[in-house]
N, CA, C and O atoms as a MOPAC input file, in Angstrom:
PM7 MOZYME 1SCF
protein

 N    -16.52100 1    25.51300 1    -8.14800 1
 C    -16.39900 1    24.52800 1    -9.20300 1
 C    -15.30000 1    24.97200 1   -10.16100 1
 O    -15.13600 1    26.16200 1   -10.43100 1
 N    -14.56700 1    24.01700 1   -10.65900 1
 C    -13.52700 1    24.30600 1   -11.63500 1
 C    -14.16500 1    24.75700 1   -12.94200 1
 O    -15.21900 1    24.25900 1   -13.33800 1
 N    -13.52100 1    25.69300 1   -13.59700 1
 C    -14.01700 1    26.12800 1   -14.90600 1
 C    -13.34900 1    25.35500 1   -16.02500 1
 O    -13.67500 1    25.55000 1   -17.19600 1
 N    -12.40800 1    24.47100 1   -15.67400 1
 C    -11.71000 1    23.66900 1   -16.66500 1
 C    -12.47800 1    22.38600 1   -16.91100 1
 O    -12.80200 1    21.65400 1   -15.97600 1
 N    -12.76800 1    22.11900 1   -18.17500 1
 C    -13.40500 1    20.84900 1   -18.51500 1
 C    -12.35700 1    19.74900 1   -18.46000 1
 O    -11.26000 1    19.89500 1   -18.99800 1
 N    -12.70100 1    18.65400 1   -17.81000 1
 C    -11.80800 1    17.52300 1   -17.65800 1
 C    -12.34500 1    16.37400 1   -18.49000 1
 O    -13.54000 1    16.07800 1   -18.45600 1
 N    -11.46000 1    15.72700 1   -19.23900 1
 C    -11.85400 1    14.60300 1   -20.08400 1
 C    -11.06900 1    13.36400 1   -19.69700 1
 O     -9.99700 1    13.44800 1   -19.09800 1
 N    -11.61900 1    12.22200 1   -20.04900 1
 C    -11.03900 1    10.92700 1   -19.72300 1
 C     -9.56200 1    10.85100 1   -20.10500 1
 O     -8.74300 1    10.32200 1   -19.35300 1
 N     -9.23900 1    11.37600 1   -21.25900 1
 C     -7.86100 1    11.31600 1   -21.75100 1
 C     -6.90800 1    12.19600 1   -20.93300 1
 O     -5.69200 1    12.00600 1   -20.97800 1
 N     -7.45600 1    13.14600 1   -20.19400 1
 C     -6.64400 1    14.06800 1   -19.38500 1
 C     -6.20300 1    13.46300 1   -18.05500 1
 O     -5.29300 1    13.98500 1   -17.41100 1
 N     -6.83700 1    12.37200 1   -17.63900 1
 C     -6.64700 1    11.83700 1   -16.30000 1
 C     -5.74900 1    10.60300 1   -16.34000 1
 O     -5.87300 1     9.75100 1   -17.22000 1
 N     -4.84600 1    10.52900 1   -15.37000 1
 C     -3.96000 1     9.37300 1   -15.22900 1
 C     -4.12000 1     8.78600 1   -13.82800 1
 O     -4.50600 1     9.48800 1   -12.89400 1
 N     -3.82000 1     7.49700 1   -13.68900 1
 C     -3.79400 1     6.89000 1   -12.36600 1
 C     -2.80600 1     7.66900 1   -11.50000 1
 O     -1.71900 1     8.03100 1   -11.95000 1
 N     -3.19400 1     7.91500 1   -10.27400 1
 C     -2.33400 1     8.66800 1    -9.36200 1
 C     -2.57500 1    10.16000 1    -9.37000 1
 O     -2.03900 1    10.87000 1    -8.51900 1
 N     -3.38200 1    10.66700 1   -10.32200 1
 C     -3.70900 1    12.09400 1   -10.31100 1
 C     -4.42100 1    12.43300 1    -9.00500 1
 O     -5.22200 1    11.65300 1    -8.49000 1
 N     -4.10800 1    13.61100 1    -8.48700 1
 C     -4.66100 1    14.02300 1    -7.20500 1
 C     -5.72400 1    15.09900 1    -7.36400 1
 O     -5.67200 1    15.92500 1    -8.27500 1
 N     -6.68100 1    15.06500 1    -6.46300 1
 C     -7.68200 1    16.11400 1    -6.34000 1
 C     -7.40300 1    16.80700 1    -5.01400 1
 O     -7.28300 1    16.15600 1    -3.97600 1
 N     -7.30300 1    18.11600 1    -5.05600 1
 C     -7.00800 1    18.85800 1    -3.84400 1
 C     -5.52600 1    18.88100 1    -3.57600 1
 O     -4.72500 1    18.61700 1    -4.47200 1
 N     -5.15800 1    19.19000 1    -2.37000 1
 C     -6.02600 1    19.26000 1    -1.19600 1
 C     -6.85200 1    20.54100 1    -1.14600 1
 O     -6.46600 1    21.58100 1    -1.67900 1
 N     -7.97900 1    20.42900 1    -0.50000 1
 C     -8.85500 1    21.56000 1    -0.22700 1
 C     -8.94800 1    21.67700 1     1.29500 1
 O     -9.11000 1    20.68200 1     2.00200 1
 N     -8.84400 1    22.89200 1     1.77000 1
 C     -8.89100 1    23.12800 1     3.20600 1
 C    -10.19700 1    23.83900 1     3.53700 1
 O    -10.60600 1    24.77400 1     2.84900 1
 N    -10.84000 1    23.37900 1     4.60300 1
 C    -12.10600 1    23.99600 1     4.97300 1
 C    -12.43900 1    23.70000 1     6.42000 1
 O    -11.89900 1    22.77200 1     7.02200 1
 N    -13.33100 1    24.49800 1     6.96600 1
 C    -13.91100 1    24.26000 1     8.28500 1
 C    -15.41600 1    24.23900 1     8.11900 1
 O    -15.96800 1    25.00200 1     7.32700 1
 N    -16.07300 1    23.38100 1     8.85100 1
 C    -17.53200 1    23.35600 1     8.84900 1
 C    -17.99100 1    24.16400 1    10.05500 1
 O    -17.69200 1    23.81900 1    11.19800 1
 N    -18.71800 1    25.24000 1     9.78900 1
 C    -19.13300 1    26.14900 1    10.85600 1
 C    -20.42200 1    25.68200 1    11.53100 1
 O    -21.16000 1    24.85100 1    11.00100 1
 N    -20.66500 1    26.23700 1    12.70300 1
 C    -21.91900 1    25.96600 1    13.40800 1
 C    -23.11200 1    26.33700 1    12.52600 1
 O    -24.09300 1    25.59800 1    12.45100 1
 N    -23.01500 1    27.48300 1    11.86600 1
 C    -24.11900 1    27.95000 1    11.01500 1
 C    -24.38400 1    26.99000 1     9.86400 1
 O    -25.54000 1    26.75700 1     9.51000 1
 N    -23.32900 1    26.42900 1     9.27600 1
 C    -23.51300 1    25.46700 1     8.17200 1
 C    -24.22300 1    24.21000 1     8.66100 1
 O    -25.08700 1    23.67200 1     7.96800 1
 N    -23.86100 1    23.74200 1     9.85100 1
 C    -24.52000 1    22.55500 1    10.40600 1
 C    -25.99300 1    22.84500 1    10.65900 1
 O    -26.85300 1    22.03100 1    10.32400 1
 N    -26.29000 1    24.00600 1    11.25100 1
 C    -27.69200 1    24.35900 1    11.49800 1
 C    -28.48200 1    24.46000 1    10.19700 1
 O    -29.63100 1    24.02200 1    10.12800 1
 N    -27.86900 1    25.03400 1     9.17100 1
 C    -28.54400 1    25.13000 1     7.88000 1
 C    -28.81100 1    23.74300 1     7.29800 1
 O    -29.89800 1    23.49100 1     6.77800 1
 N    -27.84200 1    22.85400 1     7.37900 1
 C    -28.03000 1    21.49400 1     6.86100 1
 C    -29.11800 1    20.77100 1     7.63800 1
 O    -29.94700 1    20.08100 1     7.04600 1
 N    -29.12300 1    20.91900 1     8.93800 1
 C    -30.13700 1    20.25000 1     9.75600 1
 C    -31.53300 1    20.80000 1     9.49500 1
 O    -32.51900 1    20.08000 1     9.65300 1
 N    -31.63000 1    22.05800 1     9.10000 1
 C    -32.94100 1    22.65500 1     8.83400 1
 C    -33.63300 1    21.99500 1     7.64300 1
 O    -34.85700 1    22.05200 1     7.52200 1
 N    -32.86100 1    21.37800 1     6.77900 1
 C    -33.44500 1    20.67100 1     5.63000 1
 C    -34.28100 1    19.48600 1     6.09900 1
 O    -35.25400 1    19.11000 1     5.44500 1
 N    -33.90300 1    18.90200 1     7.22500 1
 C    -34.62000 1    17.75100 1     7.75800 1
 C    -35.91600 1    18.14800 1     8.44900 1
 O    -36.70300 1    17.28400 1     8.83500 1
 N    -36.14300 1    19.43700 1     8.60700 1
 C    -37.36900 1    19.88900 1     9.24400 1
 C    -37.08200 1    20.53600 1    10.58200 1
 O    -35.92400 1    20.73500 1    10.95000 1
 N    -38.14000 1    20.86300 1    11.31100 1
 C    -37.95700 1    21.53500 1    12.59500 1
 C    -37.13800 1    20.66700 1    13.54800 1
 O    -37.32300 1    19.45300 1    13.62600 1
 N    -36.24300 1    21.31500 1    14.25800 1
 C    -35.39300 1    20.59200 1    15.20000 1
 C    -36.17100 1    20.11200 1    16.40600 1
 O    -37.25100 1    20.61400 1    16.72000 1
 N    -35.60100 1    19.13800 1    17.06600 1
 C    -36.23000 1    18.60700 1    18.27500 1
 C    -35.46900 1    19.06600 1    19.51200 1
 O    -35.57700 1    18.46200 1    20.57900 1
 N    -34.70000 1    20.13600 1    19.36000 1
 C    -33.93200 1    20.65400 1    20.47500 1
 C    -32.45700 1    20.38300 1    20.29200 1
 O    -32.04000 1    19.82700 1    19.27600 1
 N    -31.66800 1    20.77500 1    21.27700 1
 C    -30.22200 1    20.59800 1    21.18700 1
 C    -29.84200 1    19.12500 1    21.02800 1
 O    -30.49600 1    18.23600 1    21.57400 1
 N    -28.77900 1    18.88900 1    20.27500 1
 C    -28.28600 1    17.53100 1    20.05700 1
 C    -26.76300 1    17.56700 1    19.95600 1
 O    -26.15800 1    18.63700 1    20.02400 1
 N    -26.15200 1    16.41300 1    19.79600 1
 C    -24.69000 1    16.34800 1    19.64800 1
 C    -24.21900 1    17.08300 1    18.40500 1
 O    -23.03300 1    17.38800 1    18.27600 1
 N    -25.15200 1    17.37400 1    17.47500 1
 C    -24.81100 1    18.10000 1    16.25700 1
 C    -24.86600 1    19.62000 1    16.44900 1
 O    -24.25400 1    20.36500 1    15.68400 1
 N    -25.59500 1    20.07700 1    17.46200 1
 C    -25.81100 1    21.51800 1    17.61500 1
 C    -25.33500 1    22.09400 1    18.94400 1
 O    -25.20500 1    23.31200 1    19.07100 1
 N    -25.07600 1    21.25700 1    19.92300 1
 C    -24.77800 1    21.75200 1    21.26800 1
 C    -23.50300 1    21.11700 1    21.81700 1
 O    -23.37400 1    19.89400 1    21.87100 1
 N    -22.56800 1    21.97000 1    22.22300 1
 C    -21.34700 1    21.48800 1    22.86900 1
 C    -21.68700 1    20.77200 1    24.16600 1
 O    -21.08200 1    19.75000 1    24.48800 1
 N    -22.65900 1    21.30300 1    24.91800 1
 C    -23.02900 1    20.69000 1    26.19400 1
 C    -23.57900 1    19.28200 1    25.99300 1
 O    -23.17100 1    18.35700 1    26.69500 1
 N    -24.48900 1    19.10700 1    25.05200 1
 C    -25.05600 1    17.77900 1    24.79100 1
 C    -23.95900 1    16.83500 1    24.30300 1
 O    -23.89200 1    15.68100 1    24.72800 1
 N    -23.10100 1    17.32700 1    23.41000 1
 C    -22.00800 1    16.49500 1    22.89700 1
 C    -21.12600 1    16.02200 1    24.05000 1
 O    -20.74900 1    14.85100 1    24.10100 1
 N    -20.79800 1    16.90800 1    24.96000 1
 C    -19.94900 1    16.52900 1    26.09700 1
 C    -20.65000 1    15.53100 1    27.00800 1
 O    -20.01200 1    14.61400 1    27.52400 1
 N    -21.96000 1    15.69500 1    27.21300 1
 C    -22.71300 1    14.72000 1    28.03000 1
 C    -22.70000 1    13.34200 1    27.37900 1
 O    -22.80200 1    12.32700 1    28.06900 1
 N    -22.57500 1    13.30200 1    26.05600 1
 C    -22.52400 1    12.03000 1    25.33200 1
 C    -21.09200 1    11.51200 1    25.18800 1
 O    -20.85500 1    10.51900 1    24.50000 1
 N    -20.14400 1    12.18300 1    25.83500 1
 C    -18.76800 1    11.71600 1    25.82800 1
 C    -17.91600 1    12.22700 1    24.67500 1
 O    -16.80400 1    11.74300 1    24.46300 1
 N    -18.42800 1    13.19900 1    23.93000 1
 C    -17.68300 1    13.77700 1    22.81200 1
 C    -16.96100 1    15.03500 1    23.26800 1
 O    -17.37000 1    15.67100 1    24.24000 1
 N    -15.91100 1    15.39100 1    22.58600 1
 C    -15.15600 1    16.58500 1    22.96800 1
 C    -15.70300 1    17.85700 1    22.33300 1
 O    -15.34500 1    18.96300 1    22.73900 1
 N    -16.57100 1    17.70000 1    21.33900 1
 C    -17.08100 1    18.85500 1    20.60200 1
 C    -18.38600 1    18.44600 1    19.92200 1
 O    -18.65300 1    17.25900 1    19.73400 1
 N    -19.19700 1    19.44100 1    19.55600 1
 C    -20.34900 1    19.15800 1    18.70000 1
 C    -19.80700 1    18.63300 1    17.37200 1
 O    -18.75100 1    19.06700 1    16.91400 1
 N    -20.53300 1    17.69700 1    16.75600 1
 C    -20.01300 1    17.03400 1    15.56100 1
 C    -20.86500 1    17.32200 1    14.33000 1
 O    -22.04700 1    17.65300 1    14.42600 1
 N    -20.23600 1    17.18800 1    13.19000 1
 C    -20.89500 1    17.38000 1    11.90000 1
 C    -21.66200 1    16.09600 1    11.57900 1
 O    -21.09600 1    15.00800 1    11.68600 1
 N    -22.94100 1    16.19800 1    11.18600 1
 C    -23.70700 1    14.99500 1    10.83600 1
 C    -23.04400 1    14.21800 1     9.70100 1
 O    -22.44500 1    14.80100 1     8.79800 1
 N    -23.16100 1    12.89800 1     9.76400 1
 C    -22.55300 1    12.03600 1     8.76000 1
 C    -22.97300 1    12.35900 1     7.34300 1
 O    -22.14400 1    12.35500 1     6.43400 1
 N    -24.25200 1    12.63900 1     7.14400 1
 C    -24.73000 1    12.93600 1     5.78700 1
 C    -24.07800 1    14.20300 1     5.24100 1
 O    -23.86100 1    14.32800 1     4.03500 1
 N    -23.77000 1    15.13200 1     6.12600 1
 C    -23.10900 1    16.36200 1     5.69200 1
 C    -21.65600 1    16.08800 1     5.30300 1
 O    -21.14700 1    16.67000 1     4.34500 1
 N    -20.99500 1    15.20700 1     6.04300 1
 C    -19.63100 1    14.81200 1     5.68800 1
 C    -19.59800 1    14.14600 1     4.31400 1
 O    -18.69500 1    14.40100 1     3.51700 1
 N    -20.57100 1    13.30500 1     4.04500 1
 C    -20.65200 1    12.64400 1     2.74200 1
 C    -20.84200 1    13.68800 1     1.64200 1
 O    -20.19400 1    13.61700 1     0.59800 1
 N    -21.72300 1    14.64800 1     1.87300 1
 C    -21.96500 1    15.70200 1     0.87800 1
 C    -20.69800 1    16.51800 1     0.61700 1
 O    -20.40900 1    16.86900 1    -0.52700 1
 N    -19.95100 1    16.81500 1     1.66500 1
 C    -18.72300 1    17.59700 1     1.50300 1
 C    -17.69800 1    16.82200 1     0.67700 1
 O    -17.05000 1    17.40000 1    -0.19500 1
 N    -17.54100 1    15.52000 1     0.94000 1
 C    -16.62100 1    14.71700 1     0.12600 1
 C    -17.12000 1    14.60400 1    -1.30800 1
 O    -16.31700 1    14.57300 1    -2.24000 1
 N    -18.42900 1    14.54200 1    -1.49600 1
 C    -18.98300 1    14.54600 1    -2.85100 1
 C    -18.64200 1    15.82800 1    -3.59000 1
 O    -18.33600 1    15.79700 1    -4.78200 1
 N    -18.69200 1    16.95500 1    -2.89000 1
 C    -18.34000 1    18.23800 1    -3.50200 1
 C    -16.86700 1    18.28500 1    -3.90900 1
 O    -16.52400 1    18.88600 1    -4.92700 1
 N    -16.00400 1    17.65700 1    -3.12200 1
 C    -14.58900 1    17.60100 1    -3.49400 1
 C    -14.45200 1    17.03800 1    -4.90300 1
 O    -13.70200 1    17.57000 1    -5.72200 1
 N    -15.17100 1    15.97500 1    -5.17800 1
 C    -15.06700 1    15.29900 1    -6.47400 1
 C    -15.79900 1    16.07100 1    -7.56800 1
 O    -15.24700 1    16.27200 1    -8.65000 1
 N    -17.01900 1    16.50200 1    -7.30700 1
 C    -17.79700 1    17.17700 1    -8.34900 1
 C    -17.25800 1    18.56400 1    -8.66900 1
 O    -17.46700 1    19.06000 1    -9.77700 1
 N    -16.57600 1    19.19500 1    -7.73700 1
 C    -15.97400 1    20.50000 1    -8.01100 1
 C    -14.66100 1    20.39900 1    -8.78000 1
 O    -14.11000 1    21.41700 1    -9.20000 1
 N    -14.16100 1    19.19300 1    -8.96500 1
 C    -12.93500 1    18.97500 1    -9.71700 1
 C    -13.09000 1    19.48700 1   -11.14600 1
 O    -12.16800 1    20.08300 1   -11.70200 1
 N    -14.26500 1    19.25100 1   -11.73800 1
 C    -14.56000 1    19.71900 1   -13.08900 1
 C    -16.06200 1    19.70100 1   -13.29200 1
 O    -16.77100 1    18.88800 1   -12.70000 1
 N    -16.54000 1    20.60400 1   -14.13400 1
 C    -17.98100 1    20.60900 1   -14.41900 1
 C    -18.39900 1    19.42500 1   -15.29000 1
 O    -19.59300 1    19.20100 1   -15.49000 1
 N    -17.43200 1    18.66600 1   -15.81000 1
 C    -17.76000 1    17.49100 1   -16.62800 1
 C    -17.91800 1    16.23000 1   -15.78500 1
 O    -18.32000 1    15.19100 1   -16.30900 1
 N    -17.61300 1    16.29800 1   -14.49800 1
 C    -17.69300 1    15.13100 1   -13.61200 1
 C    -19.14900 1    14.82900 1   -13.25800 1
 O    -19.92100 1    15.72700 1   -12.92200 1
 N    -19.50200 1    13.55600 1   -13.33900 1
 C    -20.79800 1    13.08700 1   -12.83900 1
 C    -20.50600 1    12.04000 1   -11.76800 1
 O    -19.90900 1    11.00200 1   -12.05100 1
 N    -20.92700 1    12.32000 1   -10.54600 1
 C    -20.71500 1    11.39800 1    -9.43600 1
 C    -21.75000 1    10.28100 1    -9.52800 1
 O    -22.95400 1    10.53700 1    -9.49200 1
 N    -21.28200 1     9.05800 1    -9.64600 1
 C    -22.17600 1     7.89500 1    -9.75300 1
 C    -22.36300 1     7.17400 1    -8.43000 1
 O    -23.43200 1     6.63200 1    -8.15100 1
 N    -21.30200 1     7.17100 1    -7.61000 1
 C    -21.37800 1     6.42300 1    -6.35800 1
 C    -20.33000 1     6.98000 1    -5.40500 1
 O    -19.23700 1     7.37100 1    -5.81400 1
 N    -20.68500 1     7.00700 1    -4.13300 1
 C    -19.74000 1     7.42300 1    -3.10100 1
 C    -19.98500 1     6.56000 1    -1.87300 1
 O    -21.01900 1     6.67200 1    -1.21500 1
 N    -19.01700 1     5.69700 1    -1.57300 1
 C    -19.06300 1     4.86100 1    -0.36900 1
 C    -18.07300 1     5.42900 1     0.62700 1
 O    -16.94100 1     5.75000 1     0.26500 1
 N    -18.48700 1     5.55600 1     1.87900 1
 C    -17.59000 1     6.10100 1     2.89100 1
 C    -17.56000 1     5.20900 1     4.12900 1
 O    -18.46300 1     4.41000 1     4.37700 1
 N    -16.49000 1     5.37900 1     4.88800 1
 C    -16.33400 1     4.75400 1     6.19600 1
 C    -15.97500 1     5.87600 1     7.15800 1
 O    -15.05500 1     6.65500 1     6.90400 1
 N    -16.70600 1     5.95300 1     8.26100 1
 C    -16.43400 1     6.96400 1     9.27300 1
 C    -15.40200 1     6.40400 1    10.24000 1
 O    -15.63300 1     5.38600 1    10.89300 1
 N    -14.25600 1     7.08400 1    10.32400 1
 C    -13.15900 1     6.63100 1    11.18100 1
 C    -13.07200 1     7.45100 1    12.45500 1
 O    -12.43500 1     7.03500 1    13.42200 1
 N    -13.71100 1     8.61500 1    12.46000 1
 C    -13.68100 1     9.48300 1    13.63300 1
 C    -14.75300 1    10.54300 1    13.52000 1
 O    -15.36000 1    10.71800 1    12.46400 1
 N    -14.98100 1    11.24300 1    14.60000 1
 C    -15.97100 1    12.31200 1    14.62700 1
 C    -15.38700 1    13.56900 1    13.98600 1
 O    -14.21600 1    13.89400 1    14.18700 1
 N    -16.20600 1    14.26200 1    13.22100 1
 C    -15.78000 1    15.50300 1    12.57400 1
 C    -16.34800 1    16.66400 1    13.39400 1
 O    -17.56300 1    16.86000 1    13.42800 1
 N    -15.47800 1    17.43500 1    14.05400 1
 C    -15.96100 1    18.52800 1    14.89300 1
 C    -16.25900 1    19.78700 1    14.07900 1
 O    -15.73800 1    19.97500 1    12.97900 1
 N    -17.09900 1    20.63300 1    14.64100 1
 C    -17.35900 1    21.96000 1    14.06300 1
 C    -16.12100 1    22.83300 1    14.23300 1
 O    -15.31100 1    22.63000 1    15.13600 1
 N    -16.00100 1    23.80800 1    13.33900 1
 C    -15.05600 1    24.91600 1    13.49000 1
 C    -13.60000 1    24.48300 1    13.66900 1
 O    -12.83600 1    25.15300 1    14.36400 1
 N    -13.21900 1    23.38600 1    13.05800 1
 C    -11.83600 1    22.90100 1    13.11100 1
 C    -11.33600 1    22.70800 1    11.68700 1
 O    -12.11300 1    22.33700 1    10.80700 1
 N    -10.05800 1    22.95100 1    11.44600 1
 C     -9.52400 1    22.79200 1    10.09000 1
 C     -9.61700 1    21.34600 1     9.59800 1
 O     -9.30200 1    20.39900 1    10.31900 1
 N    -10.05200 1    21.21300 1     8.36600 1
 C    -10.14000 1    19.90900 1     7.70300 1
 C     -9.39100 1    19.97500 1     6.38500 1
 O     -9.32500 1    21.02500 1     5.74700 1
 N     -8.83100 1    18.85000 1     5.98700 1
 C     -8.19600 1    18.72300 1     4.67900 1
 C     -8.94000 1    17.64700 1     3.90800 1
 O     -9.13700 1    16.53600 1     4.40200 1
 N     -9.35200 1    17.98800 1     2.68600 1
 C    -10.04400 1    17.05400 1     1.80400 1
 C     -9.15100 1    16.79000 1     0.60700 1
 O     -8.59800 1    17.72000 1     0.01900 1
 N     -9.01200 1    15.52300 1     0.24700 1
 C     -8.19900 1    15.21000 1    -0.92300 1
 C     -8.61100 1    13.86800 1    -1.50000 1
 O     -9.28000 1    13.06000 1    -0.85600 1
 N     -8.18500 1    13.66000 1    -2.73700 1
 C     -8.48900 1    12.41100 1    -3.41000 1
 C     -7.36600 1    12.01800 1    -4.34700 1
 O     -6.51100 1    12.83400 1    -4.69100 1
 N     -7.37700 1    10.75700 1    -4.75700 1
 C     -6.39600 1    10.25200 1    -5.71400 1
 C     -7.08300 1     9.24600 1    -6.63000 1
 O     -7.83600 1     8.38600 1    -6.17300 1
 N     -6.81300 1     9.36500 1    -7.92900 1
 C     -7.40500 1     8.46500 1    -8.91600 1
 C     -6.74200 1     7.09700 1    -8.79000 1
 O     -5.52200 1     6.97900 1    -8.90100 1
 N     -7.55400 1     6.06400 1    -8.55600 1
 C     -7.02600 1     4.71900 1    -8.34300 1
 C     -7.39500 1     3.73500 1    -9.44700 1
 O     -6.81100 1     2.65500 1    -9.52900 1
 N     -8.35700 1     4.09400 1   -10.29900 1
 C     -8.73000 1     3.20900 1   -11.39900 1
 C     -9.31800 1     4.04100 1   -12.52600 1
 O     -9.98000 1     5.05300 1   -12.30100 1
 N     -9.05700 1     3.58600 1   -13.73800 1
 C     -9.52000 1     4.27800 1   -14.94300 1
 C     -9.88800 1     3.19300 1   -15.95000 1
 O     -9.01600 1     2.49000 1   -16.46200 1
 N    -11.20100 1     3.06100 1   -16.23400 1
 C    -11.66500 1     1.98800 1   -17.11100 1
 C    -12.81000 1     2.48700 1   -17.98800 1
 O    -13.43600 1     3.51000 1   -17.71000 1
 N    -13.05800 1     1.74100 1   -19.04200 1
 C    -14.26400 1     1.92600 1   -19.84400 1
 C    -15.22500 1     0.81300 1   -19.45700 1
 O    -14.88200 1    -0.36600 1   -19.55400 1
 N    -16.42000 1     1.17600 1   -19.01900 1
 C    -17.43700 1     0.20600 1   -18.63900 1
 C    -18.55100 1     0.30100 1   -19.67600 1
 O    -19.32300 1     1.26000 1   -19.69800 1
 N    -18.61400 1    -0.71400 1   -20.53300 1
 C    -19.57100 1    -0.71000 1   -21.64200 1
 C    -19.44100 1     0.57900 1   -22.45100 1
 O    -20.43700 1     1.17300 1   -22.86600 1
 N    -18.19200 1     1.00000 1   -22.66700 1
 C    -17.90200 1     2.18400 1   -23.46500 1
 C    -17.98800 1     3.50500 1   -22.72600 1
 O    -17.69300 1     4.55400 1   -23.29900 1
 N    -18.39100 1     3.47000 1   -21.45400 1
 C    -18.53000 1     4.70100 1   -20.65900 1
 C    -17.25700 1     4.90500 1   -19.82900 1
 O    -16.88400 1     4.01900 1   -19.06000 1
 N    -16.58900 1     6.04900 1   -19.97100 1
 C    -15.37900 1     6.33100 1   -19.19800 1
 C    -15.69800 1     6.46900 1   -17.70800 1
 O    -16.56200 1     7.25200 1   -17.31200 1
 N    -14.98900 1     5.70000 1   -16.90000 1
 C    -15.25700 1     5.68300 1   -15.46900 1
 C    -13.94100 1     5.77700 1   -14.70100 1
 O    -12.93400 1     5.18500 1   -15.09000 1
 N    -13.97000 1     6.53500 1   -13.60100 1
 C    -12.82100 1     6.67000 1   -12.72000 1
 C    -13.23500 1     6.30900 1   -11.30300 1
 O    -14.34400 1     6.61900 1   -10.87000 1
 N    -12.33100 1     5.65000 1   -10.58500 1
 C    -12.48900 1     5.44800 1    -9.14800 1
 C    -11.48800 1     6.34600 1    -8.45600 1
 O    -10.33400 1     6.45200 1    -8.87000 1
 N    -11.94400 1     6.99100 1    -7.40000 1
 C    -11.12000 1     7.95000 1    -6.67300 1
 C    -11.21900 1     7.64500 1    -5.18400 1
 O    -12.31300 1     7.61600 1    -4.61900 1
 N    -10.07400 1     7.41800 1    -4.55400 1
 C    -10.05100 1     7.31100 1    -3.09700 1
 C    -10.09500 1     8.72300 1    -2.52900 1
 O     -9.31800 1     9.58500 1    -2.93900 1
 N    -11.00500 1     8.96000 1    -1.58200 1
 C    -11.16600 1    10.28600 1    -0.98600 1
 C    -10.97500 1    10.18600 1     0.52000 1
 O    -11.21500 1     9.14200 1     1.12700 1
 N    -10.53900 1    11.29400 1     1.10800 1
 C    -10.32000 1    11.32200 1     2.55200 1
 C    -10.58700 1    12.72300 1     3.09200 1
 O    -10.32000 1    13.72700 1     2.43200 1
 N    -11.11900 1    12.76100 1     4.30300 1
 C    -11.28000 1    13.99000 1     5.08100 1
 C    -10.43400 1    13.79600 1     6.34100 1
 O    -10.66400 1    12.86900 1     7.11800 1
 N     -9.45300 1    14.68000 1     6.53000 1
 C     -8.53400 1    14.56600 1     7.65400 1
 C     -8.65100 1    15.77600 1     8.57900 1
 O     -9.02100 1    16.87100 1     8.15500 1
 N     -8.32600 1    15.55200 1     9.85300 1
 C     -8.25500 1    16.68700 1    10.78400 1
 C     -6.90200 1    17.37000 1    10.64000 1
 O     -6.09100 1    16.97900 1     9.80000 1
 N     -6.65500 1    18.39700 1    11.46500 1
 C     -5.42300 1    19.18100 1    11.31400 1
 C     -4.16300 1    18.38800 1    11.65000 1
 O     -3.06600 1    18.79300 1    11.26800 1
 N     -4.29700 1    17.27300 1    12.35300 1
 C     -3.14400 1    16.42200 1    12.63700 1
 C     -2.88300 1    15.41200 1    11.51400 1
 O     -1.90400 1    14.66600 1    11.56100 1
 N     -3.76000 1    15.39100 1    10.50800 1
 C     -3.61100 1    14.44200 1     9.41300 1
 C     -4.26200 1    13.09800 1     9.68200 1
 O     -4.03600 1    12.14000 1     8.94300 1
 N     -5.06700 1    13.01800 1    10.73200 1
 C     -5.77200 1    11.77900 1    11.05600 1
 C     -7.00900 1    11.66200 1    10.16500 1
 O     -7.82400 1    12.58300 1    10.12700 1
 N     -7.16300 1    10.54500 1     9.44700 1
 C     -8.36100 1    10.38000 1     8.61600 1
 C     -9.61900 1    10.26400 1     9.48100 1
 O     -9.68500 1     9.43100 1    10.38600 1
 N    -10.60800 1    11.10200 1     9.19600 1
 C    -11.88500 1    11.06300 1     9.90400 1
 C    -12.95300 1    10.36900 1     9.07000 1
 O    -13.78500 1     9.63400 1     9.60200 1
 N    -12.92600 1    10.60400 1     7.76900 1
 C    -13.84900 1     9.95200 1     6.84000 1
 C    -13.02700 1     9.54900 1     5.61800 1
 O    -12.31000 1    10.36900 1     5.04500 1
 N    -13.13700 1     8.28300 1     5.22500 1
 C    -12.45200 1     7.80500 1     4.02600 1
 C    -13.49500 1     7.20500 1     3.10300 1
 O    -14.57500 1     6.81600 1     3.54600 1
 N    -13.17200 1     7.13000 1     1.82200 1
 C    -14.15400 1     6.55900 1     0.91900 1
 C    -13.62700 1     6.36400 1    -0.48800 1
 O    -12.46300 1     6.61000 1    -0.80600 1
 N    -14.56100 1     5.90600 1    -1.31000 1
 C    -14.26900 1     5.65900 1    -2.71900 1
 C    -15.41200 1     6.24700 1    -3.54100 1
 O    -16.58000 1     5.90500 1    -3.35900 1
 N    -15.03700 1     7.13600 1    -4.44300 1
 C    -16.01400 1     7.74900 1    -5.35700 1
 C    -15.84700 1     7.11200 1    -6.73900 1
 O    -14.73000 1     6.86700 1    -7.19500 1
 N    -16.96200 1     6.85500 1    -7.38400 1
 C    -16.96300 1     6.40900 1    -8.77600 1
 C    -17.62100 1     7.51400 1    -9.58800 1
 O    -18.74300 1     7.93400 1    -9.30600 1
 N    -16.89300 1     7.97600 1   -10.60700 1
 C    -17.41000 1     9.05700 1   -11.44200 1
 C    -17.33100 1     8.66400 1   -12.90500 1
 O    -16.60300 1     7.74900 1   -13.28800 1
 N    -18.09700 1     9.37800 1   -13.70800 1
 C    -17.92600 1     9.30300 1   -15.15700 1
 C    -17.56800 1    10.68700 1   -15.64800 1
 O    -18.00600 1    11.69800 1   -15.09800 1
 N    -16.75900 1    10.71300 1   -16.69700 1
 C    -16.42400 1    11.94900 1   -17.38000 1
 C    -16.39100 1    11.63900 1   -18.87400 1
 O    -16.13000 1    10.49800 1   -19.25400 1
 N    -16.64400 1    12.60100 1   -19.70500 1
 C    -16.68200 1    12.30800 1   -21.15200 1
 C    -15.29500 1    12.12200 1   -21.74500 1
 O    -14.28900 1    12.56500 1   -21.19000 1
 N    -15.27600 1    11.45700 1   -22.88100 1
 C    -14.06000 1    11.41800 1   -23.69400 1
 C    -14.00200 1    12.74300 1   -24.46100 1
 O    -15.03300 1    13.35600 1   -24.73600 1
 N    -12.80700 1    13.16800 1   -24.79700 1
 C    -12.68300 1    14.39800 1   -25.57100 1
 C    -13.10300 1    14.13900 1   -27.00900 1
 O    -13.01900 1    13.01400 1   -27.50100 1
 N    -13.55800 1    15.19600 1   -27.67500 1
 C    -13.95200 1    15.09000 1   -29.07900 1
 C    -15.15800 1    14.25100 1   -29.24100 1
 O    -15.62700 1    14.05600 1   -30.36200 1

């Protein structure tokens, strides 16, 4: 998380978040899946063999985990950020253990009933720059003073 407090007055349209580079490991996927309870055996999320039988080239990261990772991109921008909404569209499968780039850009800045609000387009791309998950985050941040 950023240690810099971010305020509404500090942000301009076109400001960028990231890029942040990361890989989702097999262990991270298993840990995330453990939250759902005991596993029911190998799946496209945990087994390369099962993924290949289902026509995939690799075991994939669960969609809910991809959403959480994009949420972290925004909330780690500043400790003053409050994520209000995150809508995503899955454009491709996110494989384990492959480089990913996460980034965002501020596309709207408004006061909604006096509350400072920002809209941010977010994207998760593979190493070739192909968007795998795209979305729009709505956040609030305080005004300074």
